[in-house]
C-alpha positions as a Markdown table, in Angstrom:
| # | Residue | x | y | z |
|---|---|---|---|---|
| 1 | Met | 0.9 | 285.3 | 171.3 |
| 2 | Thr | -0.1 | 281.9 | 172.6 |
| 3 | Ala | 2.9 | 279.4 | 172.9 |
| 4 | Gly | 2.1 | 275.7 | 171.7 |
| 5 | Pro | 2.5 | 272.9 | 173.5 |
| 6 | Lys | 5.9 | 272.0 | 174.7 |
| 7 | Gly | 8.2 | 268.2 | 175.6 |
| 8 | Pro | 6.7 | 266.2 | 173.6 |
| 9 | Ala | 3.0 | 267.4 | 173.4 |
| 10 | Ser | 4.6 | 269.5 | 170.5 |
| 11 | Tyr | 4.0 | 266.4 | 168.6 |
| 12 | Phe | 0.6 | 265.2 | 168.7 |
| 13 | Pro | -1.1 | 266.8 | 166.6 |
| 14 | Ser | 1.6 | 265.5 | 163.9 |
| 15 | Ile | 1.0 | 262.0 | 165.4 |
| 16 | Glu | -2.4 | 262.0 | 165.2 |
| 17 | Lys | -2.3 | 263.5 | 161.4 |
| 18 | Thr | -0.2 | 260.3 | 160.7 |
| 19 | Tyr | -1.4 | 257.5 | 162.1 |
| 20 | Gly | -4.3 | 258.5 | 162.2 |
| 21 | Arg | -5.8 | 258.0 | 165.4 |
| 22 | Pro | -6.6 | 259.9 | 169.0 |
| 23 | Ile | -3.1 | 260.4 | 171.0 |
| 24 | Ala | -5.7 | 258.7 | 174.4 |
| 25 | Glu | -5.6 | 255.1 | 172.0 |
| 26 | Trp | -2.2 | 255.3 | 171.9 |
| 27 | Gln | -1.6 | 256.0 | 175.4 |
| 28 | Glu | -4.0 | 252.4 | 175.9 |
| 29 | Val | -1.9 | 250.6 | 173.5 |
| 30 | Val | 1.1 | 252.1 | 175.5 |
| 31 | Arg | -0.3 | 251.6 | 179.3 |
| 32 | Lys | -1.2 | 248.1 | 178.1 |
| 33 | His | 2.3 | 246.9 | 177.4 |
| 34 | Tyr | 3.3 | 248.2 | 181.4 |
| 35 | Pro | 5.1 | 246.7 | 183.0 |
| 36 | Ala | 7.9 | 247.4 | 180.6 |
| 37 | Ala | 10.4 | 250.0 | 180.2 |
| 38 | His | 11.1 | 253.2 | 178.3 |
| 39 | Met | 12.6 | 251.8 | 175.3 |
| 40 | Gln | 10.1 | 248.8 | 175.0 |
| 41 | Leu | 6.9 | 250.9 | 175.0 |
| 42 | Val | 9.1 | 253.0 | 172.2 |
| 43 | Ala | 10.1 | 249.5 | 169.9 |
| 44 | Val | 6.4 | 248.6 | 170.9 |
| 45 | Leu | 4.9 | 251.9 | 168.5 |
| 46 | Lys | 7.8 | 251.3 | 166.0 |
| 47 | Asn | 7.6 | 247.4 | 165.5 |
| 48 | Glu | 4.2 | 246.4 | 166.3 |
| 49 | His | 2.3 | 250.3 | 164.9 |
| 50 | Gly | 4.9 | 251.0 | 161.6 |
| 51 | Met | 5.2 | 254.9 | 164.3 |
| 52 | Gly | 8.7 | 257.3 | 163.8 |
| 53 | His | 11.1 | 257.1 | 166.8 |
| 54 | Gly | 10.3 | 260.8 | 167.6 |
| 55 | His | 6.9 | 260.1 | 167.4 |
| 56 | Ala | 7.0 | 257.3 | 169.6 |
| 57 | Asn | 9.1 | 259.1 | 172.1 |
| 58 | Ala | 6.4 | 261.3 | 172.7 |
| 59 | Val | 3.8 | 258.9 | 173.3 |
| 60 | Val | 6.0 | 257.3 | 175.7 |
| 61 | Ala | 7.1 | 260.0 | 177.1 |
| 62 | His | 4.5 | 262.0 | 177.9 |
| 63 | Thr | 2.3 | 258.7 | 178.6 |
| 64 | Leu | 5.3 | 258.0 | 181.8 |
| 65 | Ala | 5.5 | 261.6 | 183.3 |
| 66 | Glu | 1.7 | 261.3 | 183.5 |
| 67 | Asp | 1.0 | 257.8 | 185.4 |
| 68 | Arg | 4.4 | 258.8 | 187.5 |
| 69 | Pro | 2.5 | 259.1 | 191.2 |
| 70 | Lys | 2.9 | 262.7 | 192.3 |
| 71 | Ala | 5.2 | 263.4 | 195.5 |
């Protein structure tokens, strides 16, 4: 039995279906607003793009984790 994605990525199929854009495009929206705090980035997706809180939080959390410098 294969487990599906975990964490924020588990929301990605629903986000793509609901909002009609691939995750890579949503990540670019987030990155265009750098530097900003996590919740400011969530607010951009919610207020400017109509995304629900959980979906916006998942995109932001995943994008920030990807972009965080590796130690």
